[in-house]
BANU-93091 format. One line per 2 residues: for each residue y, x, z of C-alpha. Coordinates in Angstrom, 3 decimals. Layout:
BANU-93091
Y,X,Z ~ ...
//
This chain:
BANU-93091
8.374,90.465,-32.309 ~ 8.899,86.822,-30.757
7.778,83.283,-30.590 ~ 4.859,84.070,-33.073
1.552,82.052,-33.202 ~ -1.821,83.450,-34.139
-5.002,82.195,-33.954 ~ -8.736,84.327,-34.242
-11.539,82.850,-35.753 ~ -14.723,84.521,-34.429
-18.920,83.947,-34.102 ~ -18.874,86.230,-31.157
-19.504,85.202,-27.670 ~ -15.716,86.021,-25.995
-17.077,87.417,-22.725 ~ -19.265,90.289,-24.684
-17.337,90.948,-27.325 ~ -15.059,94.045,-26.862
-13.075,93.972,-30.494 ~ -12.052,90.307,-29.882
-10.590,90.980,-26.651 ~ -8.838,93.917,-27.850
-7.122,91.754,-30.857 ~ -6.586,89.296,-28.259
-4.482,91.915,-25.565 ~ -2.819,93.318,-28.425
-1.405,90.258,-29.774 ~ -0.251,89.330,-26.019
1.229,92.586,-25.559 ~ 3.407,91.610,-29.089
4.363,88.252,-27.800 ~ 2.167,86.057,-29.879
0.679,82.357,-28.736 ~ -2.478,82.818,-29.538
-5.639,80.708,-30.379 ~ -9.340,82.072,-30.708
-12.097,79.557,-31.851 ~ -15.270,81.662,-30.849
-18.633,80.946,-28.803 ~ -18.207,80.868,-25.606
-20.876,80.661,-22.734 ~ -20.353,77.479,-22.606
-19.664,76.072,-25.410 ~ -17.605,73.336,-24.329
-15.473,75.228,-21.787 ~ -12.182,76.370,-22.775
-10.576,79.768,-21.392 ~ -6.498,79.856,-20.964
-5.053,83.045,-19.590 ~ -1.790,84.370,-20.142
-0.278,83.114,-23.492 ~ -4.464,82.275,-24.514
-6.376,79.687,-25.082 ~ -9.992,80.170,-26.273
-11.966,77.867,-27.175 ~ -15.572,77.112,-27.531
-17.534,75.651,-30.996 ~ -21.322,75.205,-31.349
-23.430,77.441,-29.929 ~ -24.764,80.721,-31.029
-28.528,80.069,-32.029 ~ -31.033,82.629,-33.408
-30.715,83.682,-36.748 ~ -33.595,86.008,-37.772
-34.061,83.572,-40.741 ~ -31.873,83.415,-43.922
-31.965,79.239,-43.387 ~ -31.501,79.969,-39.837
-28.791,82.149,-40.223 ~ -26.907,79.514,-42.754
-27.698,76.831,-40.864 ~ -25.961,78.632,-37.643
-22.943,79.294,-39.575 ~ -22.825,75.319,-41.014
-22.866,74.694,-36.736 ~ -19.571,77.109,-36.542
-17.794,76.165,-39.535 ~ -17.566,72.527,-39.354
-16.372,72.555,-35.705 ~ -13.574,75.318,-36.335
-12.150,73.854,-39.356 ~ -11.261,70.705,-37.617
-10.289,72.702,-34.825 ~ -7.831,75.057,-36.978
-6.269,71.839,-38.387 ~ -5.687,70.102,-35.493
-3.781,73.587,-34.214 ~ -1.995,73.693,-37.500
-0.564,70.742,-36.715 ~ 0.570,71.576,-33.404
2.290,74.516,-34.511 ~ 2.511,76.927,-37.165
0.675,79.525,-37.589 ~ 2.040,82.873,-38.065
-1.314,84.773,-38.789 ~ -5.166,83.981,-38.592
-7.705,86.586,-38.133 ~ -11.225,85.556,-39.277
-14.206,88.259,-38.000 ~ -17.095,88.445,-40.347
-20.361,87.402,-40.770 ~ -19.879,85.661,-43.174
-16.982,86.596,-45.245 ~ -16.668,82.979,-46.697
-15.300,82.116,-43.165 ~ -11.887,82.868,-44.412
-11.974,79.828,-46.521 ~ -11.389,78.129,-43.005
-7.854,78.910,-43.245 ~ -7.345,77.711,-46.631
-4.647,75.807,-46.188 ~ -3.256,77.273,-44.159
-2.679,80.000,-46.594 ~ -1.580,77.992,-48.922
1.905,77.009,-46.394 ~ 2.420,80.498,-45.900
-0.050,81.656,-42.791 ~ -1.190,85.230,-43.490
-4.798,86.121,-43.417 ~ -6.828,89.155,-42.109
-10.474,89.457,-42.899 ~ -11.740,91.795,-39.688
-14.818,93.024,-41.642 ~ -17.393,93.961,-38.755
-20.313,93.897,-40.910 ~ -21.083,93.344,-45.071
-22.298,90.495,-45.908 ~ -24.201,92.304,-48.972
-25.563,95.043,-47.623 ~ -26.983,93.173,-44.180
-28.543,90.839,-46.538 ~ -29.772,93.713,-48.991
-31.554,94.832,-46.145 ~ -32.806,91.629,-44.137
-33.758,89.173,-47.292 ~ -33.080,90.601,-50.909
-37.157,91.454,-51.533 ~ -38.418,88.448,-50.489
-38.202,84.893,-52.040 ~ -34.328,84.793,-51.310
-33.915,87.694,-53.910 ~ -32.062,85.368,-56.486
-29.613,84.605,-53.978 ~ -28.082,88.458,-54.194
-25.489,87.492,-57.170 ~ -23.953,84.905,-55.426
-23.528,86.838,-52.088 ~ -21.682,89.157,-53.722
-19.786,86.882,-55.403 ~ -18.752,85.152,-52.424
-17.394,88.343,-50.320 ~ -15.856,89.472,-53.413
-13.831,86.452,-53.561 ~ -13.396,85.970,-49.700
-11.338,89.958,-49.716 ~ -9.652,89.318,-52.738
-8.466,85.711,-50.608 ~ -7.230,88.228,-47.521
-3.784,89.599,-47.087 ~ -5.409,92.356,-45.056
-8.533,93.811,-44.302 ~ -9.826,95.675,-41.962
-13.028,97.257,-41.395 ~ -15.121,98.758,-38.463
-16.448,101.925,-40.206 ~ -15.676,104.139,-43.315
-18.942,103.206,-44.857 ~ -17.548,99.608,-45.168
-14.590,100.493,-46.332 ~ -16.481,102.567,-49.430
-18.559,99.318,-50.272 ~ -15.525,97.357,-50.760
-14.156,99.650,-52.998 ~ -17.277,100.082,-55.206
-16.386,96.118,-55.299 ~ -12.898,97.068,-56.979
-11.024,95.696,-53.919 ~ -8.106,97.270,-53.815
-7.339,99.705,-51.124 ~ -4.016,99.182,-50.089
-5.593,96.128,-48.559 ~ -7.961,97.962,-46.478
-7.686,99.849,-43.177 ~ -10.001,101.356,-41.020
-10.044,100.051,-37.217 ~ -12.971,101.104,-35.830
-15.047,98.866,-32.342 ~ -13.445,101.569,-29.866
-14.290,100.472,-26.492 ~ -12.204,98.618,-24.168
-10.391,101.472,-22.020 ~ -8.829,98.547,-19.613
-12.865,97.948,-18.946 ~ -14.567,101.203,-19.301
-13.323,104.118,-17.670 ~ -14.422,107.839,-17.783
-16.170,108.754,-14.815 ~ -14.950,112.059,-13.671
-17.129,111.980,-10.305 ~ -20.411,111.850,-12.173
-22.920,114.296,-10.808 ~ -25.494,115.989,-12.564
-28.710,117.156,-11.709 ~ -31.945,117.547,-12.348
-34.054,114.527,-13.238 ~ -37.827,114.596,-11.743
-37.984,111.306,-10.698 ~ -36.561,107.852,-11.341
-34.702,108.344,-14.757 ~ -32.519,104.875,-15.289
-32.306,104.316,-19.048 ~ -30.181,101.651,-20.536
-29.468,99.949,-23.869 ~ -27.150,96.836,-24.346
-26.340,94.628,-27.263 ~ -27.968,92.835,-30.157
-31.602,93.473,-30.210 ~ -33.507,92.827,-33.482
-36.119,95.203,-35.332 ~ -33.061,97.671,-37.092
-31.989,98.104,-33.304 ~ -34.988,100.206,-32.909
-35.909,99.128,-29.058 ~ -39.769,98.942,-30.235
-39.355,102.769,-31.133 ~ -37.633,103.541,-27.091
-40.515,101.436,-25.844 ~ -43.018,103.825,-27.706
-40.790,106.990,-26.411 ~ -40.807,105.564,-22.704
-44.644,105.362,-22.464 ~ -44.545,108.868,-23.067
-41.382,109.836,-20.842 ~ -42.739,107.750,-18.016
-45.878,110.537,-17.633 ~ -43.204,113.098,-17.099
-40.576,111.313,-15.101 ~ -42.192,109.120,-13.407
-40.474,105.847,-11.941 ~ -38.200,106.090,-14.643
-36.505,102.277,-15.501 ~ -35.256,101.482,-19.183
-33.360,98.480,-18.874 ~ -31.971,96.325,-22.193
-29.325,93.697,-22.174 ~ -28.138,91.607,-24.986
-28.798,88.566,-27.336 ~ -32.625,88.802,-28.740
-34.261,87.689,-32.195 ~ -37.248,85.611,-31.200
-39.709,86.964,-33.210 ~ -38.391,90.738,-32.333
-38.543,90.305,-28.362 ~ -42.224,88.492,-28.861
-43.209,91.939,-30.178 ~ -41.419,93.768,-27.733
-43.457,91.601,-24.862 ~ -46.401,92.778,-26.573
-45.766,96.298,-26.369 ~ -44.382,96.322,-23.060
-47.951,94.681,-22.308 ~ -49.835,97.407,-23.957
-48.594,99.762,-22.455 ~ -48.749,98.108,-19.054
-45.060,98.805,-18.635 ~ -43.988,95.153,-16.824
-42.729,97.032,-14.008 ~ -40.670,99.372,-15.599
-39.048,97.869,-18.747 ~ -36.925,95.109,-18.416
-35.533,92.568,-21.062 ~ -32.845,91.024,-19.350
-30.100,88.995,-20.597 ~ -26.792,89.381,-22.265
-24.032,90.345,-19.642 ~ -19.942,90.608,-19.740
-18.455,93.195,-20.573 ~ -17.295,94.009,-17.131
-20.484,93.918,-15.722 ~ -22.073,96.394,-18.222
-19.326,98.934,-17.287 ~ -21.259,98.546,-13.951
-24.421,98.628,-14.914 ~ -23.647,102.020,-17.247
-22.030,103.830,-14.032 ~ -25.365,103.050,-12.238
-27.005,104.376,-15.618 ~ -28.187,107.994,-16.035
-28.762,107.613,-19.594 ~ -27.038,105.638,-22.648
-29.978,104.739,-26.012 ~ -29.039,104.265,-29.379
-32.030,104.136,-31.214 ~ -31.362,102.774,-34.397
-33.811,102.780,-37.536 ~ -32.454,104.304,-40.701
-32.080,101.073,-42.787 ~ -29.671,100.704,-45.596
-27.144,98.767,-43.370 ~ -27.346,101.155,-40.347
-26.208,103.996,-42.137 ~ -23.183,102.166,-42.679
-22.521,100.154,-39.343 ~ -20.613,101.781,-36.063
-22.416,101.093,-32.742 ~ -19.919,99.981,-30.323
-21.907,100.456,-26.910 ~ -22.695,103.949,-28.300
-18.475,104.607,-27.514 ~ -19.091,102.424,-24.386
-21.535,105.073,-23.376 ~ -19.209,107.892,-23.784
-16.469,106.170,-22.405 ~ -18.046,105.795,-19.517
-19.043,109.791,-19.021 ~ -23.062,109.041,-19.474
-24.818,111.031,-21.955 ~ -25.852,109.579,-25.256
-29.165,109.656,-27.235 ~ -28.867,108.582,-30.334
-30.583,108.293,-34.133 ~ -28.916,110.687,-36.429
-27.334,108.569,-38.956 ~ -23.997,108.695,-40.895
-21.732,106.875,-38.562 ~ -22.126,108.614,-35.527
-22.384,112.056,-36.955 ~ -18.852,110.646,-38.775
-17.046,111.351,-35.274 ~ -19.465,113.053,-32.864
-20.138,116.470,-33.647 ~ -24.173,117.795,-32.833
-22.832,119.781,-29.672 ~ -21.586,116.186,-28.014
-24.124,114.027,-27.942 ~ -27.835,114.242,-28.478
-29.044,113.494,-31.654 ~ -32.285,112.709,-32.943
-34.664,111.852,-36.062 ~ -34.808,107.797,-36.633
-37.697,106.354,-36.058 ~ -39.415,109.202,-34.036
-40.444,108.132,-30.743 ~ -41.495,111.865,-30.295
-38.242,113.402,-30.751 ~ -36.475,111.037,-28.830
-39.141,111.366,-25.989 ~ -38.910,115.186,-26.124
-34.970,114.776,-26.411 ~ -35.267,112.782,-23.254
-37.244,114.792,-21.132 ~ -34.891,117.971,-22.422
-31.644,116.437,-21.183 ~ -33.062,115.045,-17.791
-34.233,118.840,-17.120 ~ -31.380,120.154,-17.808
-27.901,118.564,-16.187 ~ -25.507,121.339,-17.380
-26.208,120.742,-20.796 ~ -25.626,116.995,-19.663
-22.308,117.673,-18.486 ~ -21.251,119.920,-21.397
-21.776,117.172,-23.832 ~ -20.743,114.599,-22.462
-17.464,116.444,-21.854 ~ -17.134,117.256,-25.575
-18.383,113.060,-26.867 ~ -15.426,112.237,-24.499
-12.993,114.925,-26.366 ~ -14.221,113.646,-29.763
-13.973,109.888,-29.010 ~ -10.197,110.077,-27.829
-9.444,110.360,-31.864 ~ -10.227,106.996,-32.475
-9.749,105.559,-28.498 ~ -9.032,101.556,-28.459
-5.010,102.885,-27.937 ~ -5.140,104.788,-31.034
-6.512,101.791,-33.115 ~ -3.915,99.899,-31.057
-1.172,101.815,-33.137 ~ -3.246,100.497,-36.276
-3.414,97.143,-35.777 ~ 0.670,97.222,-35.378
0.995,98.635,-38.644 ~ -0.891,95.908,-40.505
1.210,93.087,-38.215 ~ 3.817,94.497,-39.256
3.729,94.820,-42.373 ~ 2.475,91.383,-42.852
5.162,89.936,-40.842
//
């Protein structure tokens, strides 16, 4: 495939988003000229590399309430629509990939589809299930049918749909989206950034345990559970630290700060800002353990954790909530599963791992073996099949 033009649209920060970066790398390898419209760390910045230009629009804002979420979505959609028309006028686009949320963003490319551009909807999360988890029991319950309607017409409007988990595929099939449209592409870690650490030493940890978490930070991701566990862990393993990196819901961050102060852990738990993927890899290498303490709500039983894959590929032990997505890939003997919403179980498993270095070593190896079946190289083959079918 030569001299093809592609555009990717995503309400994620390019520097922090492995899925977006890997799609760009795949298209570059297949001789596409690529435009990306997304968030950047500096909203007015433009990144040019090889045959890719990344345009920053709008600014990532707080989205912990429905009204804030809608406002921030509109602030992204309007300039993105204008930018897309300019790009289309300069060169006909052969393919446009639109990342959710929400699915409705696919209509940004309404005119392009009318003139023959193929549209791929990348369902990284599903609006219906997220709405049901966060807002359907409150004053916005009456909007549920509208959310379902727009999600469904968006999926039907797409030429192809890629989903980030089998659970999302099942939900689309329940809503009568044609199965032949849907392909599962996992949020695999970028092996151009993350590398398995064959030289890692596994020794008993009796002091100075270094725990890491990175990514989105809101109530459903369970960082408050991790803090509750950490106050017990540090009693058994002194001088330990928990470093958290990411983008916070403001209200939830205040809750975390209150817990940290309540437990007198200001010198042990650090609420850091987000970092680039390159820096995250360096931070992981300098850590002893990665945690994914997600809570067991309806939505989290569907969504895969990219950070889980990044910890596994980097070669550090992982303790994660016992949720269906992780169990779909990793057997019991590979990573340590804990009961969701249970700080005591999290405490127990982490202390056990610290006291048993050989167990950590065995599980790291088995987790890496399981992950290899859905690695980024395997996912690239799936991408290629989709592009080939469309063009």
